[in-house]
TORDOLO-651393 format. One record per residue: residue in one letter; chain; x, y, z of N, C-alpha, C in turn. Coordinates in Angstrom, 2 decimals, always signed. Layout:
BEGIN
ATOM   resn   chain      n_c1      n_c2      n_c3     ca_c1     ca_c2     ca_c3      c_c1      c_c2      c_c3
ATOM      a       A         X         Y         Z         X         Y         Z         X         Y         Z
...
This chain:
BEGIN
ATOM   resn   chain      n_c1      n_c2      n_c3     ca_c1     ca_c2     ca_c3      c_c1      c_c2      c_c3
ATOM      x       A    +21.57     +1.03    -15.14    +21.04     +2.47    -14.77    +20.22     +2.97    -15.78
ATOM      x       A    +19.37     +3.98    -15.44    +18.47     +4.64    -16.52    +19.28     +5.77    -17.04
ATOM      x       A    +18.85     +6.45    -18.10    +19.46     +7.40    -18.65    +19.44     +8.71    -17.87
ATOM      x       A    +18.52     +8.83    -16.89    +18.53     +9.93    -16.01    +19.46     +9.73    -14.77
ATOM      x       A    +20.39     +8.85    -14.77    +21.35     +8.58    -13.76    +20.74     +8.12    -12.51
ATOM      x       A    +19.63     +7.54    -12.45    +19.01     +6.94    -11.31    +19.29     +5.42    -11.36
ATOM      x       A    +19.86     +4.98    -10.27    +20.34     +3.53    -10.23    +19.48     +3.04     -8.97
ATOM      x       A    +18.32     +2.25     -9.12    +17.63     +1.65     -8.07    +18.45     +0.65     -7.41
ATOM      x       A    +18.46     +0.67     -5.89    +19.19     -0.37     -5.13    +18.18     -1.13     -4.50
ATOM      x       A    +18.63     -2.38     -4.04    +17.69     -3.29     -3.07    +17.86     -2.81     -1.74
ATOM      x       A    +16.66     -2.86     -1.09    +16.71     -2.31     +0.28    +17.33     -3.51     +1.14
ATOM      x       A    +17.62     -3.31     +2.57    +18.18     -4.30     +3.28    +17.13     -5.31     +3.59
ATOM      x       A    +15.80     -4.80     +3.69    +14.68     -5.64     +3.99    +14.49     -6.54     +2.98
ATOM      x       A    +14.54     -6.17     +1.79    +14.46     -7.00     +0.52    +15.51     -8.04     +0.38
ATOM      x       A    +16.69     -7.60     +0.80    +17.88     -8.65     +0.71    +17.69     -9.77     +1.83
ATOM      x       A    +17.17     -9.10     +2.99    +17.06    -10.31     +4.00    +15.75    -11.24     +3.81
ATOM      x       A    +14.76    -10.68     +3.10    +13.63    -11.53     +2.67    +14.34    -12.60     +1.65
ATOM      x       A    +15.12    -12.25     +0.82    +15.74    -13.18     -0.26    +16.51    -14.27     +0.52
ATOM      x       A    +17.27    -13.79     +1.50    +18.09    -14.76     +2.27    +17.19    -15.73     +2.88
ATOM      x       A    +16.15    -15.35     +3.51    +15.32    -16.17     +4.21    +14.50    -17.14     +3.24
ATOM      x       A    +14.20    -16.70     +2.03    +13.64    -17.57     +1.16    +14.52    -18.67     +0.59
ATOM      x       A    +15.92    -18.16     +0.35    +16.92    -19.16     -0.01    +17.19    -20.14     +1.03
ATOM      x       A    +17.20    -19.65     +2.34    +17.54    -20.78     +3.39    +16.22    -21.66     +3.40
ATOM      x       A    +15.05    -21.10     +3.26    +14.02    -22.08     +3.35    +14.02    -23.27     +2.12
ATOM      x       A    +14.40    -22.65     +1.05    +14.63    -23.62     -0.20    +15.61    -24.60     +0.12
ATOM      x       A    +16.86    -24.28     +0.54    +17.75    -25.24     +0.83    +17.51    -26.18     +2.04
ATOM      x       A    +16.76    -25.74     +2.96    +16.32    -26.63     +4.05    +15.39    -27.60     +3.47
ATOM      x       A    +14.52    -27.20     +2.81    +13.66    -28.18     +2.01    +14.38    -29.06     +1.19
ATOM      x       A    +15.40    -28.79     +0.38    +16.41    -29.72     -0.37    +16.99    -30.64     +0.64
ATOM      x       A    +17.42    -30.09     +1.63    +18.08    -30.98     +2.67    +17.20    -31.99     +3.22
ATOM      x       A    +16.04    -31.45     +3.59    +15.07    -32.30     +4.32    +14.59    -33.45     +3.33
ATOM      x       A    +14.56    -33.09     +1.99    +14.16    -34.25     +1.10    +15.45    -35.16     +0.62
ATOM      x       A    +16.52    -34.83     +1.25    +17.70    -35.74     +1.12    +18.33    -35.47     -0.44
ATOM      x       A    +17.91    -34.22     -0.79    +18.52    -34.05     -2.29    +20.01    -33.63     -2.35
ATOM      x       A    +20.24    -32.88     -1.15    +21.67    -32.51     -0.86    +21.97    -32.82     +0.46
ATOM      x       A    +23.45    -32.93     +0.67    +23.93    -33.40     +2.00    +23.93    -32.37     +2.88
ATOM      x       A    +24.49    -31.09     +2.57    +24.69    -29.96     +3.52    +23.72    -28.84     +2.92
ATOM      x       A    +23.52    -27.95     +3.91    +22.76    -26.74     +3.54    +23.73    -25.66     +3.26
ATOM      x       A    +24.07    -25.26     +2.05    +25.03    -24.07     +2.01    +24.39    -22.78     +2.37
ATOM      x       A    +23.14    -22.67     +2.48    +22.71    -21.33     +2.79    +22.82    -21.03     +4.23
ATOM      x       A    +23.32    -21.96     +5.02    +23.50    -21.63     +6.59    +24.66    -20.64     +6.59
ATOM      x       A    +25.58    -20.48     +5.54    +26.64    -19.63     +5.63    +26.02    -18.22     +5.34
ATOM      x       A    +24.96    -18.04     +4.93    +24.41    -16.74     +4.53    +24.09    -15.92     +5.80
ATOM      x       A    +24.45    -14.62     +6.04    +24.12    -13.92     +7.26    +23.15    -12.88     +6.73
ATOM      x       A    +22.27    -12.53     +7.71    +21.37    -11.41     +7.58    +22.09    -10.14     +7.64
ATOM      x       A    +21.55     -9.18     +6.76    +22.07     -7.78     +6.93    +21.58     -7.14     +8.01
ATOM      x       A    +22.28     -6.29     +8.75    +21.87     -5.50     +9.79    +21.05     -4.29     +9.34
ATOM      x       A    +20.09     -4.00     +9.82    +19.12     -2.88     +9.49    +19.74     -1.62    +10.07
ATOM      x       A    +20.17     -0.70     +9.39    +20.52     +0.56     +9.79    +19.29     +1.50    +10.42
ATOM      x       A    +19.49     +2.57    +10.89    +18.45     +3.28    +11.48    +17.44     +3.43    +10.27
ATOM      x       A    +16.20     +2.92    +10.67    +15.13     +2.95     +9.47    +14.60     +4.35     +9.51
ATOM      x       A    +14.30     +4.50     +8.22    +13.94     +6.14     +7.88    +12.31     +5.99     +8.05
ATOM      x       A    +11.65     +6.98     +8.64    +10.31     +6.92     +8.81     +9.65     +7.17     +7.33
ATOM      x       A     +8.73     +6.29     +7.39     +7.94     +6.26     +6.12     +7.32     +7.70     +5.79
ATOM      x       A     +7.26     +8.15     +4.62     +6.85     +9.33     +4.24     +5.39     +9.35     +4.32
ATOM      x       A     +4.77    +10.54     +4.77     +3.27    +10.79     +4.76     +3.12    +12.23     +4.27
ATOM      x       A     +1.89    +12.30     +3.59     +1.51    +13.62     +2.86     +1.21    +14.55     +4.00
ATOM      x       A     +1.80    +15.76     +3.71     +1.37    +17.10     +4.40     +0.13    +17.61     +3.94
ATOM      x       A     -0.42    +18.52     +4.71     -1.80    +19.07     +4.32     -1.85    +19.62     +2.91
ATOM      x       A     -0.78    +20.31     +2.74     -0.84    +21.14     +1.33     -0.58    +20.21     +0.15
ATOM      x       A     -0.01    +19.01     +0.40     +0.18    +17.95     -0.69     -1.09    +17.26     -0.76
ATOM      x       A     -1.91    +17.02     +0.29     -3.18    +16.37     +0.07     -4.12    +17.33     -0.61
ATOM      x       A     -4.09    +18.70     -0.30     -4.95    +19.60     -1.05     -4.57    +19.60     -2.45
ATOM      x       A     -3.33    +19.51     -2.76     -3.00    +19.47     -4.32     -3.48    +18.21     -4.88
ATOM      x       A     -3.14    +17.00     -4.26     -3.59    +15.80     -4.77     -5.07    +15.62     -5.06
ATOM      x       A     -5.93    +16.11     -4.01     -7.32    +16.12     -4.18     -7.75    +16.99     -5.28
ATOM      x       A     -7.15    +18.18     -5.33     -7.63    +19.09     -6.37     -7.28    +18.73     -7.81
ATOM      x       A     -6.30    +17.78     -7.90     -6.02    +17.41     -9.32     -6.36    +15.89     -9.45
ATOM      x       A     -7.13    +15.31     -8.62     -7.42    +13.84     -8.54     -8.38    +13.39     -9.77
ATOM      x       A     -9.21    +14.37    -10.34    -10.28    +13.98    -11.32    -11.02    +12.79    -11.03
ATOM      x       A    -10.93    +11.92    -11.90    -11.83    +10.77    -11.74    -11.46     +9.78    -10.60
ATOM      x       A    -10.31    +10.02     -9.87     -9.72     +9.20     -8.82    -10.12     +9.76     -7.63
ATOM      x       A    -10.83    +11.00     -7.47    -11.05    +11.55     -6.24    -11.73    +10.74     -5.22
ATOM      x       A    -12.67     +9.99     -5.42    -13.34     +9.19     -4.30    -12.29     +8.11     -3.95
ATOM      x       A    -11.69     +7.55     -4.95    -10.68     +6.48     -4.54     -9.66     +7.04     -3.55
ATOM      x       A     -9.07     +8.15     -3.87     -8.14     +8.76     -3.05     -8.68     +9.14     -1.76
ATOM      x       A     -9.80     +9.61     -1.73    -10.55    +10.13     -0.41    -10.59     +8.96     +0.55
ATOM      x       A    -11.23     +7.77     +0.01    -11.37     +6.72     +0.72    -10.19     +6.13     +1.34
ATOM      x       A     -9.11     +6.01     +0.51     -7.67     +5.58     +0.88     -7.25     +6.52     +2.13
ATOM      x       A     -7.37     +7.94     +1.96     -6.81     +8.89     +2.87     -7.52     +8.87     +4.17
ATOM      x       A     -8.84     +8.54     +4.16     -9.83     +8.64     +5.37    -10.23     +7.26     +5.92
ATOM      x       A     -9.53     +6.30     +5.45     -9.80     +4.81     +6.13     -8.57     +4.07     +6.38
ATOM      x       A     -7.53     +4.51     +5.67     -6.31     +3.85     +5.68     -6.23     +2.40     +5.19
ATOM      x       A     -7.34     +2.05     +4.46     -7.32     +0.67     +3.85     -6.32     +0.62     +2.75
ATOM      x       A     -5.72     -0.55     +2.49     -4.79     -0.70     +1.34     -5.47     -0.63     -0.07
ATOM      x       A     -4.64     +0.03     -0.90     -5.29     +0.15     -2.25     -5.65     -1.31     -2.92
ATOM      x       A     -4.89     -2.25     -2.57     -5.30     -3.66     -3.05     -6.59     -4.24     -2.65
ATOM      x       A     -6.80     -3.82     -1.38     -8.22     -4.14     -0.79     -9.33     -3.39     -1.41
ATOM      x       A     -9.00     -2.02     -1.69     -9.95     -1.18     -2.30    -10.40     -1.53     -3.69
ATOM      x       A     -9.43     -2.14     -4.37     -9.79     -2.49     -5.82    -11.12     -3.46     -5.84
ATOM      x       A    -11.13     -4.35     -4.89    -12.20     -5.43     -4.90    -13.58     -5.02     -4.34
ATOM      x       A    -13.60     -3.85     -3.76    -14.72     -3.56     -2.93    -15.98     -3.60     -3.72
ATOM      x       A    -17.01     -4.08     -3.08    -18.39     -4.22     -3.86    -19.52     -3.71     -2.78
ATOM      x       A    -20.63     -3.59     -3.43    -21.69     -3.02     -2.17    -21.81     -3.99     -1.05
ATOM      x       A    -21.58     -5.29     -1.32    -21.90     -6.28     -0.16    -20.76     -5.95     +0.86
ATOM      x       A    -19.74     -5.15     +0.76    -18.89     -4.91     +1.86    -19.30     -3.88     +2.74
ATOM      x       A    -20.45     -3.10     +2.33    -20.97     -2.06     +3.15    -22.21     -2.40     +3.67
ATOM      x       A    -22.37     -2.37     +5.07    -23.68     -2.62     +5.67    -23.79     -1.80     +6.80
ATOM      x       A    -25.07     -1.00     +6.87    -25.29     -0.15     +7.89    -24.05     +0.61     +8.53
ATOM      x       A    -23.48     +1.28     +7.47    -22.43     +2.31     +8.02    -21.21     +1.72     +8.36
ATOM      x       A    -20.88     +0.39     +8.08    -19.67     -0.34     +8.29    -19.00     -0.86     +7.00
ATOM      x       A    -17.82     -0.92     +6.85    -17.05     -1.54     +6.00    -16.48     -2.86     +6.33
ATOM      x       A    -16.84     -4.09     +5.74    -16.33     -5.23     +6.10    -15.86     -6.20     +5.04
ATOM      x       A    -14.54     -6.26     +4.91    -13.81     -6.91     +3.98    -12.59     -7.78     +4.48
ATOM      x       A    -12.34     -8.76     +3.79    -11.19     -9.71     +4.08     -9.89     -9.13     +3.40
ATOM      x       A     -8.98     -8.82     +4.11     -7.76     -8.10     +3.68     -7.00     -9.00     +2.78
ATOM      x       A     -6.48     -8.76     +1.73     -5.67     -9.52     +0.70     -4.26     -9.91     +1.53
ATOM      x       A     -3.54     -8.95     +2.06     -2.21     -9.14     +2.61     -2.26    -10.19     +3.62
ATOM      x       A     -3.08    -10.03     +4.70     -3.23    -10.86     +5.92     -4.09    -11.93     +5.94
ATOM      x       A     -5.21    -11.66     +5.20     -6.28    -12.61     +5.27     -7.21    -12.36     +6.51
ATOM      x       A     -6.96    -11.37     +7.21     -7.79    -11.00     +8.33     -8.94    -10.09     +7.88
ATOM      x       A    -10.18    -10.12     +8.70    -11.23     -9.43     +8.37    -11.19     -7.98     +8.99
ATOM      x       A    -11.38     -6.90     +8.04    -11.23     -5.59     +8.54    -12.72     -5.13     +8.66
ATOM      x       A    -12.99     -4.82     +9.84    -14.35     -4.15    +10.25    -14.18     -2.87    +10.78
ATOM      x       A    -14.83     -1.76     +9.95    -14.60     -0.40    +10.16    -15.81     +0.25    +10.02
ATOM      x       A    -16.12     +1.21    +11.04    -17.22     +2.09    +10.95    -16.70     +3.14     +9.91
ATOM      x       A    -17.67     +3.71     +9.19    -17.37     +4.81     +8.24    -18.05     +6.09     +8.69
ATOM      x       A    -17.24     +7.09     +8.44    -17.80     +8.44     +8.77    -18.80     +8.80     +7.83
ATOM      x       A    -19.69     +9.87     +8.11    -20.80    +10.23     +7.30    -20.43    +10.70     +5.95
ATOM      x       A    -19.29    +11.54     +5.92    -18.82    +12.02     +4.56    -18.47    +10.91     +3.57
ATOM      x       A    -17.92     +9.87     +4.25    -17.42     +8.66     +3.35    -18.62     +8.13     +2.86
ATOM      x       A    -19.63     +7.78     +3.65    -20.80     +7.10     +3.30    -21.46     +7.84     +2.22
ATOM      x       A    -21.61     +9.22     +2.31    -22.29    +10.17     +1.25    -21.42     +9.89     +0.13
ATOM      x       A    -20.18     +9.94     +0.04    -19.39     +9.91     -1.09    -19.58     +8.60     -1.67
ATOM      x       A    -19.75     +7.47     -1.15    -19.96     +6.23     -1.63    -21.38     +5.87     -2.14
ATOM      x       A    -22.22     +6.61     -1.56    -23.63     +6.34     -1.81    -23.90     +6.15     -3.37
ATOM      x       A    -23.56     +6.79     -4.16    -23.92     +6.68     -5.73    -23.23     +5.60     -6.20
ATOM      x       A    -22.26     +5.04     -5.47    -21.35     +3.84     -6.14    -21.88     +2.63     -5.54
ATOM      x       A    -22.81     +2.62     -4.52    -23.38     +1.29     -4.02    -24.39     +0.70     -4.95
ATOM      x       A    -24.59     +1.29     -6.11    -25.53     +0.72     -7.04    -24.93     +0.00     -8.34
ATOM      x       A    -23.74     -0.23     -8.15    -22.88     -0.79     -9.47    -22.11     -2.03     -8.86
ATOM      x       A    -21.78     -2.90     -9.68    -21.08     -4.15     -9.28    -19.76     -3.99     -8.42
ATOM      x       A    -18.96     -3.11     -8.94    -17.82     -2.70     -8.07    -17.87     -1.27     -7.59
ATOM      x       A    -17.32     -0.96     -6.51    -17.37     +0.40     -6.04    -16.46     +1.27     -6.91
ATOM      x       A    -15.22     +0.82     -7.24    -14.32     +1.63     -8.11    -13.98     +0.80     -9.36
ATOM      x       A    -14.98     +0.97    -10.24    -14.69     +0.38    -11.58    -13.46     +1.12    -12.36
ATOM      x       A    -13.22     +2.39    -11.94    -12.15     +3.04    -12.73    -10.76     +2.48    -12.41
ATOM      x       A    -10.65     +1.43    -11.40     -9.17     +0.91    -11.16     -9.27     -0.41    -11.23
ATOM      x       A     -9.85     -1.08    -12.28    -10.02     -2.54    -12.33     -8.91     -3.08    -13.21
ATOM      x       A     -8.33     -2.44    -14.11     -7.32     -3.01    -14.85     -5.98     -2.58    -14.52
ATOM      x       A     -4.94     -3.21    -15.06     -3.45     -2.74    -14.64     -3.20     -1.43    -15.11
ATOM      x       A     -3.67     -1.06    -16.28     -3.49     +0.27    -16.95     -4.11     +1.35    -16.13
ATOM      x       A     -5.24     +1.05    -15.66     -6.18     +2.09    -14.87     -5.61     +2.22    -13.70
ATOM      x       A     -4.86     +1.25    -12.93     -4.17     +1.41    -11.70     -2.92     +2.13    -11.84
ATOM      x       A     -2.23     +1.88    -12.92     -1.10     +2.77    -13.10     -1.30     +4.30    -13.58
ATOM      x       A     -2.38     +4.35    -14.17     -2.89     +5.80    -14.58     -3.26     +6.49    -13.01
ATOM      x       A     -3.82     +5.79    -12.26     -4.20     +6.39    -10.88     -2.96     +6.78    -10.01
ATOM      x       A     -2.04     +5.82    -10.18     -0.77     +6.05     -9.41     +0.00     +7.28    -10.11
ATOM      x       A     +0.13     +7.26    -11.34     +0.85     +8.34    -12.20     +0.15     +9.65    -11.95
ATOM      x       A     -1.17     +9.72    -11.94     -1.79    +10.91    -11.62     -1.43    +11.68    -10.38
ATOM      x       A     -1.27    +10.84     -9.19     -0.74    +11.33     -8.10     +0.68    +11.64     -8.09
ATOM      x       A     +1.52    +10.71     -8.60     +2.98    +10.95     -8.62     +3.27    +12.10     -9.45
ATOM      x       A     +2.57    +12.34    -10.69     +2.81    +13.52    -11.52     +2.81    +14.75    -10.96
ATOM      x       A     +2.28    +14.98     -9.84     +2.28    +16.16     -9.12     +3.51    +16.56     -8.36
ATOM      x       A     +4.42    +15.70     -8.23     +5.68    +15.91     -7.64     +6.88    +15.67     -8.63
ATOM      x       A     +8.01    +16.21     -8.25     +9.29    +15.65     -9.06     +9.57    +14.32     -8.91
ATOM      x       A    +10.28    +13.99    -10.09    +10.58    +12.44    -10.04    +11.45    +12.22     -8.92
ATOM      x       A    +12.45    +13.08     -8.47    +13.42    +12.73     -7.47    +12.64    +12.62     -6.13
ATOM      x       A    +11.71    +13.62     -5.85    +10.86    +13.46     -4.75    +10.13    +12.23     -4.48
ATOM      x       A     +9.40    +11.79     -5.67     +8.63    +10.51     -5.76     +9.68     +9.37     -5.26
ATOM      x       A    +10.87     +9.40     -5.89    +11.86     +8.26     -5.71    +12.42     +8.25     -4.21
ATOM      x       A    +12.83     +9.50     -3.86    +13.52     +9.49     -2.55    +12.47     +9.18     -1.34
ATOM      x       A    +11.12     +9.57     -1.69    +10.12     +9.20     -0.70     +9.33     +8.14     -0.70
ATOM      x       A     +9.53     +7.43     -1.88     +8.73     +6.17     -2.16     +7.23     +6.54     -2.25
ATOM      x       A     +6.85     +7.64     -3.04     +5.47     +7.94     -3.13     +4.78     +6.98     -3.86
ATOM      x       A     +3.60     +6.30     -3.48     +2.76     +5.54     -4.04     +1.47     +5.59     -3.29
ATOM      x       A     +0.48     +4.79     -3.75     -0.91     +4.70     -3.15     -0.65     +4.26     -1.67
ATOM      x       A     +0.27     +3.48     -1.34     +0.48     +3.27     -0.03     +0.76     +4.39     +1.04
ATOM      x       A     +1.35     +5.47     +0.39     +1.42     +6.55     +1.24     +0.17     +7.30     +1.74
ATOM      x       A     -1.01     +6.98     +1.14     -2.21     +7.38     +1.91     -2.53     +6.73     +3.04
ATOM      x       A     -2.10     +5.37     +3.12     -2.29     +4.55     +4.28     -1.30     +5.18     +5.46
ATOM      x       A     +0.01     +5.47     +5.14     +0.73     +6.13     +6.18     +0.38     +7.45     +6.74
ATOM      x       A     -0.28     +8.09     +5.70     -0.79     +9.46     +6.03     -1.93     +9.21     +7.00
ATOM      x       A     -2.84     +8.21     +6.86     -3.78     +7.96     +7.71     -3.28     +7.65     +9.06
ATOM      x       A     -2.46     +6.65     +9.09     -1.87     +6.25    +10.32     -1.15     +7.54    +11.24
ATOM      x       A     -0.52     +8.27    +10.43     +0.16     +9.41    +11.06     -1.03    +10.35    +11.57
ATOM      x       A     -2.07    +10.68    +10.87     -3.22    +11.44    +11.46     -3.73    +10.86    +12.67
ATOM      x       A     -3.94     +9.64    +12.62     -4.62     +8.89    +13.82     -3.76     +9.03    +15.14
ATOM      x       A     -2.36     +8.87    +14.90     -1.48     +8.96    +15.83     -1.45    +10.47    +16.51
ATOM      x       A     -1.52    +11.32    +15.64     -1.53    +12.69    +16.08     -2.86    +12.99    +16.89
ATOM      x       A     -3.90    +12.43    +16.62     -5.17    +12.38    +17.40     -5.19    +11.55    +18.64
ATOM      x       A     -4.06    +11.01    +18.92     -4.03    +10.05    +20.15     -4.60     +8.55    +20.08
ATOM      x       A     -4.75     +8.23    +18.86     -5.22     +6.87    +18.84     -3.94     +5.95    +18.85
ATOM      x       A     -3.85     +4.97    +19.64     -2.85     +3.95    +19.98     -2.53     +3.19    +18.60
ATOM      x       A     -1.28     +3.13    +18.37     -0.92     +2.53    +17.05     -1.60     +1.00    +16.87
ATOM      x       A     -1.70     +0.34    +17.95     -2.38     -1.05    +18.09     -3.81     -1.05    +17.42
């Protein structure tokens, strides 16, 4: 535990992923005939309790974040209005933007994301299309930590922890906004 009495706990999802990986490992060991029996078969998955809806920013929080964003304004704006993952945004280059469309292979799934961009986003990005990377201000781990801390620092530590506030929250905010506009989640 930290000195501020915060004790992080593992989520049920994390525990179940670990059990799945342990089972895979011991299945491999068994298949290779390194062990006679698979001891991981005795492990049971944890039941997921009612899942809490992922937090999304309210309009006043968005206004606060954007007013204090400083050098990360464009980065936050793109995350907020496209729903793209931050990890995919880090690697964006001018080649990913053609004729008003964003086209990039996503890190997490390997799928290609093809998305038309609104005029305001295109105008925001226009000055950046003449450099090697669109967001050079978030290329190192230190810069990325500063980007996250700039946003998280606007809220109390307890609020950030209890709502898991991070860059991915912009993605959930985008999804929530689109659902409210009647766009199917698929």
